[in-house]
N, C-alpha and C positions, 0 to 999 in steps of 0.2 A: 677094960683098957680105955684110956681117956681119949684116944684118937689124935693126940698131939705128936709131933715129930721132934725128936731131939736132934736138931741140926748138927751139932758138934759130933754126936755119935755116928750119924749118917756119914758125915765127911770123913771121919777117921776109919770107918769100916768099908768105904767105897773101894772097889777094885780099880777104878780109874784115878789118875792124878787129878787132884783138885787144888788149884793154886789161886790165891787172891792177892792182888796188888793194890797199893794205894794210888792216888792220883798222879804221883810222881813215878810210878812204876816200880816201887820197892815192894818186895814180897812180904806180905803180912800173914799169910796162911799157907801151909805146906803139909799135905797129908802123907800118911805112910806109903800110899801107892806112888806119890811123887818121889819119895825117897827111893823106892824100888826101881822106878822107871828111869829117873834122871841120875841116880847115884849120889845125890847129896842129901845129907841129913837135914832135918828141919833146922837144927842149930846152925848149920853151914849156910842154908838158904835164906832164912829170915833176915830181913834188912838189906839183902842184896837186890840189885835191880834185875829185871827180867832178862837182861843180857846173859845171865847165868845159863839160861836154857835156849836163847835165841841164837842160832848160828850167825856168825859175823856178817855173812853175805846178805842176810835178811834184816839186819838191825835197822838200817835207815828207813826202809819201808815200814817195818813194824812200828817204830817210834812216830813216824808221820801219822799212821793210822791211829795209834794210841792217843796221841795228842788231840787229834780231831774228835775222837770219841769222848775224851775228857772235856773238851770244849763244848760239844753239841749235846752230849748225852745220848747220841744215837749210834747204833752199830748195825751192820747187816749180819752179824754172827749170832 
């Protein structure tokens, strides 16, 4: 065994939702667990903003934090 990790296979096999978004908050990766947990297929989610899964009452706070992380490159999470 080579000891390398096939990241794409790991993401696809994970039991937890793994979602990646671009700097504008558009979904660029959505694994099968995200489909199961959130109820949207990858086809439906890809290209949408994270508003797809952020409850409306939390969106303003989410986007404030997201923009700060994109600007500074630092997060506490």
